[in-house]
Biopython code that builds the backbone (N, CA, C, O; Angstrom):
import numpy as np
from Bio.PDB.StructureBuilder import StructureBuilder

atoms = [
    (1, "UNK", "N", (18.741, 16.763, -22.514)),
    (1, "UNK", "CA", (18.579, 15.470, -21.810)),
    (1, "UNK", "C", (18.038, 15.623, -20.470)),
    (1, "UNK", "O", (18.652, 16.288, -19.636)),
    (2, "UNK", "N", (16.903, 15.041, -20.195)),
    (2, "UNK", "CA", (16.276, 15.175, -18.893)),
    (2, "UNK", "C", (16.843, 14.007, -17.949)),
    (2, "UNK", "O", (16.870, 12.848, -18.365)),
    (3, "UNK", "N", (17.266, 14.325, -16.747)),
    (3, "UNK", "CA", (17.667, 13.405, -15.784)),
    (3, "UNK", "C", (16.756, 13.324, -14.625)),
    (3, "UNK", "O", (16.305, 14.350, -14.115)),
    (4, "UNK", "N", (16.459, 12.109, -14.177)),
    (4, "UNK", "CA", (15.568, 11.939, -13.043)),
    (4, "UNK", "C", (16.396, 11.659, -11.773)),
    (4, "UNK", "O", (17.442, 11.014, -11.852)),
    (5, "UNK", "N", (15.973, 12.098, -10.702)),
    (5, "UNK", "CA", (16.642, 11.806, -9.337)),
    (5, "UNK", "C", (16.460, 10.243, -9.147)),
    (5, "UNK", "O", (15.531, 9.579, -9.606)),
    (6, "UNK", "N", (17.508, 9.785, -8.394)),
    (6, "UNK", "CA", (17.371, 8.348, -8.066)),
    (6, "UNK", "C", (16.340, 8.002, -7.171)),
    (6, "UNK", "O", (15.940, 6.837, -7.159)),
    (7, "UNK", "N", (15.827, 8.892, -6.379)),
    (7, "UNK", "CA", (14.730, 8.699, -5.418)),
    (7, "UNK", "C", (13.536, 9.476, -5.810)),
    (7, "UNK", "O", (13.651, 10.476, -6.518)),
    (8, "UNK", "N", (12.323, 9.027, -5.349)),
    (8, "UNK", "CA", (11.070, 9.786, -5.648)),
    (8, "UNK", "C", (11.256, 11.204, -4.795)),
    (8, "UNK", "O", (11.849, 11.238, -3.717)),
    (9, "UNK", "N", (10.731, 12.237, -5.359)),
    (9, "UNK", "CA", (10.722, 13.508, -4.647)),
    (9, "UNK", "C", (9.557, 13.464, -3.668)),
    (9, "UNK", "O", (8.685, 12.596, -3.656)),
    (10, "UNK", "N", (9.657, 14.583, -2.789)),
    (10, "UNK", "CA", (8.463, 14.677, -1.798)),
    (10, "UNK", "C", (7.184, 14.980, -2.618)),
    (10, "UNK", "O", (6.113, 14.491, -2.258)),
    (11, "UNK", "N", (7.270, 15.793, -3.737)),
    (11, "UNK", "CA", (6.082, 16.142, -4.510)),
    (11, "UNK", "C", (5.529, 14.899, -5.101)),
    (11, "UNK", "O", (4.311, 14.724, -5.066)),
    (12, "UNK", "N", (6.340, 13.994, -5.657)),
    (12, "UNK", "CA", (5.885, 12.803, -6.308)),
    (12, "UNK", "C", (5.240, 11.884, -5.250)),
    (12, "UNK", "O", (4.168, 11.343, -5.519)),
    (13, "UNK", "N", (5.819, 11.689, -4.105)),
    (13, "UNK", "CA", (5.249, 10.890, -2.906)),
    (13, "UNK", "C", (3.895, 11.461, -2.572)),
    (13, "UNK", "O", (2.934, 10.699, -2.455)),
    (14, "UNK", "N", (3.764, 12.807, -2.408)),
    (14, "UNK", "CA", (2.480, 13.411, -2.074)),
    (14, "UNK", "C", (1.380, 13.101, -3.096)),
    (14, "UNK", "O", (0.217, 12.813, -2.813)),
    (15, "UNK", "N", (1.908, 13.199, -4.323)),
    (15, "UNK", "CA", (0.944, 13.029, -5.519)),
    (15, "UNK", "C", (0.492, 11.526, -5.576)),
    (15, "UNK", "O", (-0.691, 11.245, -5.772)),
    (16, "UNK", "N", (1.367, 10.656, -5.418)),
    (16, "UNK", "CA", (1.049, 9.148, -5.316)),
    (16, "UNK", "C", (0.145, 8.872, -4.144)),
    (16, "UNK", "O", (-0.819, 8.135, -4.354)),
    (17, "UNK", "N", (0.312, 9.326, -3.037)),
    (17, "UNK", "CA", (-0.420, 8.939, -1.824)),
    (17, "UNK", "C", (-1.626, 9.903, -1.656)),
    (17, "UNK", "O", (-2.278, 9.742, -0.624)),
    (18, "UNK", "N", (-1.988, 10.797, -2.435)),
    (18, "UNK", "CA", (-2.893, 11.864, -2.348)),
    (18, "UNK", "C", (-4.334, 11.019, -1.967)),
    (18, "UNK", "O", (-4.620, 9.978, -2.558)),
    (19, "UNK", "N", (-5.056, 11.509, -1.077)),
    (19, "UNK", "CA", (-5.138, 12.754, -0.229)),
    (19, "UNK", "C", (-4.437, 12.669, 1.021)),
    (19, "UNK", "O", (-4.582, 13.581, 1.835)),
    (20, "UNK", "N", (-3.624, 11.596, 1.302)),
    (20, "UNK", "CA", (-2.875, 11.650, 2.498)),
    (20, "UNK", "C", (-1.821, 12.658, 2.536)),
    (20, "UNK", "O", (-1.193, 12.915, 1.509)),
    (21, "UNK", "N", (-1.560, 13.287, 3.709)),
    (21, "UNK", "CA", (-0.577, 14.415, 3.894)),
    (21, "UNK", "C", (0.334, 14.247, 4.997)),
    (21, "UNK", "O", (1.364, 14.919, 5.055)),
    (22, "UNK", "N", (0.004, 13.324, 5.952)),
    (22, "UNK", "CA", (0.810, 13.077, 7.145)),
    (22, "UNK", "C", (1.888, 11.918, 6.833)),
    (22, "UNK", "O", (1.520, 10.842, 6.360)),
    (23, "UNK", "N", (3.171, 12.181, 7.109)),
    (23, "UNK", "CA", (4.217, 11.157, 6.786)),
    (23, "UNK", "C", (3.899, 9.762, 7.375)),
    (23, "UNK", "O", (4.081, 8.797, 6.631)),
    (24, "UNK", "N", (3.460, 9.558, 8.587)),
    (24, "UNK", "CA", (3.180, 8.238, 8.938)),
    (24, "UNK", "C", (2.092, 7.519, 8.198)),
    (24, "UNK", "O", (2.170, 6.309, 7.988)),
    (25, "UNK", "N", (1.077, 8.249, 7.798)),
    (25, "UNK", "CA", (0.044, 7.725, 7.028)),
    (25, "UNK", "C", (0.433, 7.330, 5.598)),
    (25, "UNK", "O", (-0.049, 6.347, 5.034)),
    (26, "UNK", "N", (1.336, 8.156, 5.046)),
    (26, "UNK", "CA", (1.873, 7.923, 3.836)),
    (26, "UNK", "C", (2.754, 6.615, 3.774)),
    (26, "UNK", "O", (2.708, 5.798, 2.855)),
    (27, "UNK", "N", (3.524, 6.541, 4.832)),
    (27, "UNK", "CA", (4.449, 5.271, 4.996)),
    (27, "UNK", "C", (3.495, 4.025, 5.142)),
    (27, "UNK", "O", (3.766, 2.985, 4.543)),
    (28, "UNK", "N", (2.459, 4.123, 5.881)),
    (28, "UNK", "CA", (1.567, 3.028, 6.043)),
    (28, "UNK", "C", (0.964, 2.775, 4.651)),
    (28, "UNK", "O", (0.890, 1.590, 4.326)),
    (29, "UNK", "N", (0.539, 3.658, 3.810)),
    (29, "UNK", "CA", (-0.073, 3.497, 2.586)),
    (29, "UNK", "C", (0.854, 2.678, 1.596)),
    (29, "UNK", "O", (0.443, 1.743, 0.908)),
    (30, "UNK", "N", (2.161, 3.149, 1.610)),
    (30, "UNK", "CA", (3.181, 2.511, 0.758)),
    (30, "UNK", "C", (3.359, 1.108, 1.217)),
    (30, "UNK", "O", (3.401, 0.232, 0.354)),
    (31, "UNK", "N", (3.465, 0.798, 2.436)),
    (31, "UNK", "CA", (3.562, -0.564, 2.984)),
    (31, "UNK", "C", (2.452, -1.427, 2.627)),
    (31, "UNK", "O", (2.623, -2.557, 2.169)),
    (32, "UNK", "N", (1.298, -0.896, 2.835)),
    (32, "UNK", "CA", (0.032, -1.735, 2.577)),
    (32, "UNK", "C", (-0.085, -1.986, 1.068)),
    (32, "UNK", "O", (-0.728, -2.971, 0.707)),
    (33, "UNK", "N", (0.496, -1.160, 0.128)),
    (33, "UNK", "CA", (0.392, -1.312, -1.288)),
    (33, "UNK", "C", (1.586, -2.030, -1.950)),
    (33, "UNK", "O", (1.838, -1.882, -3.146)),
    (34, "UNK", "N", (2.320, -2.820, -1.119)),
    (34, "UNK", "CA", (3.328, -3.711, -1.666)),
    (34, "UNK", "C", (4.731, -3.128, -1.633)),
    (34, "UNK", "O", (5.625, -3.800, -2.146)),
    (35, "UNK", "N", (5.012, -2.003, -1.110)),
    (35, "UNK", "CA", (6.369, -1.339, -0.987)),
    (35, "UNK", "C", (7.011, -1.683, 0.298)),
    (35, "UNK", "O", (6.970, -0.892, 1.241)),
    (36, "UNK", "N", (7.624, -2.871, 0.379)),
    (36, "UNK", "CA", (8.163, -3.403, 1.657)),
    (36, "UNK", "C", (9.567, -2.987, 1.889)),
    (36, "UNK", "O", (10.022, -2.980, 3.033)),
    (37, "UNK", "N", (10.237, -2.660, 0.919)),
    (37, "UNK", "CA", (11.629, -2.372, 0.986)),
    (37, "UNK", "C", (11.822, -0.831, 1.022)),
    (37, "UNK", "O", (12.428, -0.325, 0.078)),
    (38, "UNK", "N", (11.383, -0.070, 1.983)),
    (38, "UNK", "CA", (11.535, 1.294, 2.003)),
    (38, "UNK", "C", (12.236, 1.662, 3.444)),
    (38, "UNK", "O", (12.155, 0.964, 4.455)),
    (39, "UNK", "N", (12.881, 2.802, 3.333)),
    (39, "UNK", "CA", (13.491, 3.367, 4.489)),
    (39, "UNK", "C", (12.725, 4.704, 4.813)),
    (39, "UNK", "O", (11.995, 5.209, 3.960)),
    (40, "UNK", "N", (12.887, 5.236, 5.978)),
    (40, "UNK", "CA", (12.203, 6.433, 6.399)),
    (40, "UNK", "C", (13.302, 7.614, 6.378)),
    (40, "UNK", "O", (14.414, 7.514, 6.897)),
    (41, "UNK", "N", (12.847, 8.676, 5.740)),
    (41, "UNK", "CA", (13.730, 9.947, 5.634)),
    (41, "UNK", "C", (13.564, 10.730, 7.005)),
    (41, "UNK", "O", (12.577, 10.536, 7.715)),
    (42, "UNK", "N", (14.496, 11.557, 7.323)),
    (42, "UNK", "CA", (14.429, 12.396, 8.526)),
    (42, "UNK", "C", (13.139, 13.116, 8.647)),
    (42, "UNK", "O", (12.688, 13.360, 9.766)),
    (43, "UNK", "N", (12.477, 13.493, 7.500)),
    (43, "UNK", "CA", (11.232, 14.308, 7.559)),
    (43, "UNK", "C", (9.993, 13.245, 7.708)),
    (43, "UNK", "O", (8.831, 13.651, 7.705)),
    (44, "UNK", "N", (10.267, 12.077, 7.817)),
    (44, "UNK", "CA", (9.206, 11.009, 7.986)),
    (44, "UNK", "C", (8.652, 10.410, 6.817)),
    (44, "UNK", "O", (7.989, 9.377, 6.907)),
    (45, "UNK", "N", (8.868, 10.967, 5.738)),
    (45, "UNK", "CA", (8.390, 10.419, 4.461)),
    (45, "UNK", "C", (9.150, 9.179, 4.017)),
    (45, "UNK", "O", (10.274, 9.012, 4.491)),
    (46, "UNK", "N", (8.662, 8.298, 3.165)),
    (46, "UNK", "CA", (9.397, 7.103, 2.728)),
    (46, "UNK", "C", (10.459, 7.523, 1.814)),
    (46, "UNK", "O", (10.349, 8.507, 1.083)),
    (47, "UNK", "N", (11.467, 6.783, 1.862)),
    (47, "UNK", "CA", (12.655, 6.942, 0.888)),
    (47, "UNK", "C", (12.489, 5.746, -0.064)),
    (47, "UNK", "O", (12.668, 4.594, 0.332)),
    (48, "UNK", "N", (12.147, 6.037, -1.306)),
    (48, "UNK", "CA", (11.962, 4.958, -2.352)),
    (48, "UNK", "C", (12.658, 5.324, -3.553)),
    (48, "UNK", "O", (12.514, 6.414, -4.106)),
    (49, "UNK", "N", (13.460, 4.348, -3.977)),
    (49, "UNK", "CA", (14.258, 4.569, -5.273)),
    (49, "UNK", "C", (13.288, 4.427, -6.476)),
    (49, "UNK", "O", (12.342, 3.641, -6.426)),
    (50, "UNK", "N", (13.512, 5.115, -7.432)),
    (50, "UNK", "CA", (12.708, 5.150, -8.620)),
    (50, "UNK", "C", (12.616, 3.851, -9.320)),
    (50, "UNK", "O", (11.592, 3.482, -9.895)),
    (51, "UNK", "N", (13.799, 3.109, -9.254)),
    (51, "UNK", "CA", (13.853, 1.780, -9.880)),
    (51, "UNK", "C", (12.838, 0.859, -9.107)),
    (51, "UNK", "O", (12.036, 0.161, -9.727)),
    (52, "UNK", "N", (12.898, 0.879, -7.770)),
    (52, "UNK", "CA", (12.148, 0.004, -6.936)),
    (52, "UNK", "C", (10.674, 0.338, -7.242)),
    (52, "UNK", "O", (9.879, -0.571, -7.479)),
    (53, "UNK", "N", (10.293, 1.670, -7.240)),
    (53, "UNK", "CA", (8.907, 2.035, -7.493)),
    (53, "UNK", "C", (8.371, 1.550, -8.788)),
    (53, "UNK", "O", (7.208, 1.156, -8.868)),
    (54, "UNK", "N", (9.232, 1.563, -9.877)),
    (54, "UNK", "CA", (8.880, 1.089, -11.144)),
    (54, "UNK", "C", (8.720, -0.547, -11.115)),
    (54, "UNK", "O", (7.794, -1.127, -11.683)),
    (55, "UNK", "N", (9.622, -1.120, -10.468)),
    (55, "UNK", "CA", (9.496, -2.607, -10.307)),
    (55, "UNK", "C", (8.228, -3.083, -9.640)),
    (55, "UNK", "O", (7.570, -4.029, -10.074)),
    (56, "UNK", "N", (7.915, -2.380, -8.557)),
    (56, "UNK", "CA", (6.637, -2.748, -7.836)),
    (56, "UNK", "C", (5.478, -2.557, -8.570)),
    (56, "UNK", "O", (4.626, -3.439, -8.674)),
    (57, "UNK", "N", (5.376, -1.316, -9.156)),
    (57, "UNK", "CA", (4.143, -0.864, -9.863)),
    (57, "UNK", "C", (4.030, -1.700, -11.211)),
    (57, "UNK", "O", (2.906, -2.003, -11.612)),
    (58, "UNK", "N", (4.983, -2.020, -11.809)),
    (58, "UNK", "CA", (5.073, -2.943, -13.008)),
    (58, "UNK", "C", (4.550, -4.305, -12.574)),
    (58, "UNK", "O", (3.710, -4.871, -13.274)),
    (59, "UNK", "N", (4.993, -4.842, -11.484)),
    (59, "UNK", "CA", (4.513, -6.191, -10.985)),
    (59, "UNK", "C", (3.030, -6.187, -10.769)),
    (59, "UNK", "O", (2.303, -7.077, -11.211)),
    (60, "UNK", "N", (2.574, -5.095, -10.033)),
    (60, "UNK", "CA", (1.186, -5.021, -9.811)),
    (60, "UNK", "C", (0.291, -4.938, -11.018)),
    (60, "UNK", "O", (-0.771, -5.557, -11.077)),
    (61, "UNK", "N", (0.760, -4.127, -12.021)),
    (61, "UNK", "CA", (0.106, -4.067, -13.237)),
    (61, "UNK", "C", (0.127, -5.351, -14.008)),
    (61, "UNK", "O", (-0.924, -5.662, -14.568)),
    (62, "UNK", "N", (1.062, -6.066, -14.113)),
    (62, "UNK", "CA", (1.148, -7.355, -14.631)),
    (62, "UNK", "C", (0.173, -8.314, -13.958)),
    (62, "UNK", "O", (-0.579, -9.009, -14.639)),
    (63, "UNK", "N", (0.178, -8.355, -12.736)),
    (63, "UNK", "CA", (-0.851, -9.326, -12.050)),
    (63, "UNK", "C", (-2.224, -8.870, -12.363)),
    (63, "UNK", "O", (-3.043, -9.716, -12.722)),
    (64, "UNK", "N", (-2.577, -7.585, -12.263)),
    (64, "UNK", "CA", (-3.796, -7.175, -12.687)),
    (64, "UNK", "C", (-4.259, -7.455, -14.067)),
    (64, "UNK", "O", (-5.420, -7.780, -14.314)),
    (65, "UNK", "N", (-3.326, -7.324, -14.966)),
    (65, "UNK", "CA", (-3.596, -7.712, -16.470)),
    (65, "UNK", "C", (-3.964, -9.147, -16.623)),
    (65, "UNK", "O", (-4.760, -9.487, -17.497)),
    (66, "UNK", "N", (-3.417, -10.003, -15.807)),
    (66, "UNK", "CA", (-3.688, -11.432, -16.114)),
    (66, "UNK", "C", (-4.743, -11.951, -15.100)),
    (66, "UNK", "O", (-5.034, -13.143, -15.005)),
    (67, "UNK", "N", (-5.288, -10.975, -14.359)),
    (67, "UNK", "CA", (-6.393, -11.325, -13.403)),
    (67, "UNK", "C", (-5.939, -12.063, -12.126)),
    (67, "UNK", "O", (-6.722, -12.807, -11.535)),
    (68, "UNK", "N", (-4.674, -11.860, -11.699)),
    (68, "UNK", "CA", (-4.185, -12.485, -10.550)),
    (68, "UNK", "C", (-3.945, -11.491, -9.450)),
    (68, "UNK", "O", (-3.187, -11.806, -8.532)),
    (69, "UNK", "N", (-4.544, -10.292, -9.469)),
    (69, "UNK", "CA", (-4.319, -9.284, -8.508)),
    (69, "UNK", "C", (-4.794, -9.810, -7.149)),
    (69, "UNK", "O", (-5.760, -10.572, -7.111)),
    (70, "UNK", "N", (-4.207, -9.466, -6.122)),
    (70, "UNK", "CA", (-4.623, -9.865, -4.700)),
    (70, "UNK", "C", (-6.180, -9.723, -4.482)),
    (70, "UNK", "O", (-6.776, -8.674, -4.726)),
    (71, "UNK", "N", (-6.771, -10.828, -4.017)),
    (71, "UNK", "CA", (-8.152, -10.859, -3.617)),
    (71, "UNK", "C", (-8.356, -11.272, -2.342)),
    (71, "UNK", "O", (-7.518, -12.070, -1.919)),
    (72, "UNK", "N", (-9.385, -10.900, -1.482)),
    (72, "UNK", "CA", (-9.659, -11.286, -0.173)),
    (72, "UNK", "C", (-9.983, -12.733, -0.252)),
    (72, "UNK", "O", (-10.632, -13.209, -1.184)),
    (73, "UNK", "N", (-9.487, -13.469, 0.811)),
    (73, "UNK", "CA", (-9.678, -14.951, 0.955)),
    (73, "UNK", "C", (-11.057, -15.097, 1.760)),
    (73, "UNK", "O", (-11.110, -15.095, 2.990)),
    (74, "UNK", "N", (-12.090, -15.214, 0.969)),
    (74, "UNK", "CA", (-13.434, -15.236, 1.561)),
    (74, "UNK", "C", (-13.621, -16.636, 2.272)),
    (74, "UNK", "O", (-14.269, -16.712, 3.316)),
    (75, "UNK", "N", (-13.064, -17.694, 1.709)),
    (75, "UNK", "CA", (-13.203, -18.891, 2.373)),
    (75, "UNK", "C", (-12.528, -18.996, 3.727)),
    (75, "UNK", "O", (-13.054, -19.641, 4.634)),
    (76, "UNK", "N", (-11.284, -18.325, 3.885)),
    (76, "UNK", "CA", (-10.624, -18.271, 5.112)),
    (76, "UNK", "C", (-11.527, -17.496, 6.055)),
    (76, "UNK", "O", (-11.667, -17.864, 7.221)),
    (77, "UNK", "N", (-12.095, -16.506, 5.600)),
    (77, "UNK", "CA", (-13.013, -15.637, 6.550)),
    (77, "UNK", "C", (-14.149, -16.355, 7.129)),
    (77, "UNK", "O", (-14.545, -16.173, 8.280)),
    (78, "UNK", "N", (-14.718, -17.271, 6.197)),
    (78, "UNK", "CA", (-15.912, -17.992, 6.677)),
    (78, "UNK", "C", (-15.439, -19.225, 7.449)),
    (78, "UNK", "O", (-16.272, -19.765, 8.177)),
    (79, "UNK", "N", (-14.200, -19.740, 7.382)),
    (79, "UNK", "CA", (-13.801, -20.767, 8.293)),
    (79, "UNK", "C", (-13.363, -20.240, 9.752)),
    (79, "UNK", "O", (-13.152, -20.995, 10.701)),
    (80, "UNK", "N", (-13.264, -18.938, 9.793)),
    (80, "UNK", "CA", (-12.846, -18.344, 11.008)),
    (80, "UNK", "C", (-13.941, -18.623, 12.072)),
    (80, "UNK", "O", (-15.145, -18.542, 11.827)),
    (81, "UNK", "N", (-13.455, -18.934, 13.181)),
    (81, "UNK", "CA", (-14.309, -19.252, 14.373)),
    (81, "UNK", "C", (-15.334, -18.147, 14.546)),
    (81, "UNK", "O", (-14.934, -16.996, 14.718)),
    (82, "UNK", "N", (-16.623, -18.420, 14.511)),
    (82, "UNK", "CA", (-17.649, -17.500, 14.885)),
    (82, "UNK", "C", (-17.933, -16.524, 13.796)),
    (82, "UNK", "O", (-18.564, -15.498, 14.053)),
    (83, "UNK", "N", (-17.505, -16.783, 12.602)),
    (83, "UNK", "CA", (-17.720, -15.872, 11.437)),
    (83, "UNK", "C", (-19.121, -15.915, 11.008)),
    (83, "UNK", "O", (-19.547, -14.996, 10.309)),
    (84, "UNK", "N", (-19.928, -16.947, 11.376)),
    (84, "UNK", "CA", (-21.299, -17.004, 10.911)),
    (84, "UNK", "C", (-22.166, -16.283, 11.876)),
    (84, "UNK", "O", (-23.343, -16.099, 11.566)),
    (85, "UNK", "N", (-21.688, -15.834, 13.069)),
    (85, "UNK", "CA", (-22.555, -15.175, 14.019)),
    (85, "UNK", "C", (-22.497, -13.656, 13.867)),
    (85, "UNK", "O", (-21.410, -13.089, 13.759)),
    (86, "UNK", "N", (-23.624, -13.010, 13.856)),
    (86, "UNK", "CA", (-23.753, -11.649, 13.774)),
    (86, "UNK", "C", (-23.357, -10.935, 15.104)),
    (86, "UNK", "O", (-24.030, -11.255, 16.084)),
    (87, "UNK", "N", (-22.523, -10.162, 15.257)),
    (87, "UNK", "CA", (-22.109, -9.543, 16.416)),
    (87, "UNK", "C", (-22.262, -7.991, 16.323)),
    (87, "UNK", "O", (-21.564, -7.393, 15.503)),
    (88, "UNK", "N", (-23.081, -7.347, 17.066)),
    (88, "UNK", "CA", (-23.328, -5.956, 17.073)),
    (88, "UNK", "C", (-22.620, -5.359, 18.341)),
    (88, "UNK", "O", (-22.945, -5.746, 19.464)),
    (89, "UNK", "N", (-21.701, -4.463, 18.158)),
    (89, "UNK", "CA", (-21.065, -3.849, 19.224)),
    (89, "UNK", "C", (-21.909, -2.889, 19.814)),
    (89, "UNK", "O", (-22.549, -2.087, 19.134)),
    (90, "UNK", "N", (-21.950, -2.934, 21.236)),
    (90, "UNK", "CA", (-22.711, -2.000, 21.995)),
    (90, "UNK", "C", (-24.247, -2.268, 22.085)),
    (90, "UNK", "O", (-24.961, -1.549, 22.785)),
    (91, "UNK", "N", (-24.727, -3.286, 21.385)),
    (91, "UNK", "CA", (-26.141, -3.596, 21.527)),
    (91, "UNK", "C", (-26.448, -4.581, 22.591)),
    (91, "UNK", "O", (-25.634, -5.490, 22.756)),
    (92, "UNK", "N", (-27.507, -4.530, 23.335)),
    (92, "UNK", "CA", (-27.810, -5.515, 24.289)),
    (92, "UNK", "C", (-28.589, -6.676, 23.608)),
    (92, "UNK", "O", (-29.586, -6.457, 22.920)),
    (93, "UNK", "N", (-28.117, -7.856, 23.817)),
    (93, "UNK", "CA", (-28.659, -9.106, 23.226)),
    (93, "UNK", "C", (-29.560, -9.766, 24.195)),
    (93, "UNK", "O", (-30.117, -10.824, 23.899)),
]
sb = StructureBuilder()
sb.init_structure("model")
sb.init_model(0)
sb.init_chain("A")
sb.init_seg("    ")
for serial, (resi, resn, name, xyz) in enumerate(atoms, 1):
    if name == "N":
        sb.init_residue(resn, " ", resi, " ")
    sb.init_atom(name, np.array(xyz, "f"), 0.0, 1.0, " ", f" {name:<3s}", serial, name[0])
structure = sb.get_structure()
């Protein structure tokens, strides 16, 4: 009988967030990808329970399957003040 640890191992976290290798970058990656309920281990890596990981990834897969995966809000971007103006940083106008 195979038993899994209650939390993701360091190796699993590195494999999921590959090619990232620095703990702060890996934490940001998890936060950006919907893992909002995480704690930080003493080594800087995120502490994520296996049950929570399965719940978040299943939710994301279900939204993607029905076509409701998060999309950029293009209309909000266009309504943003000055969005229609082309701005080039460092160029003299």
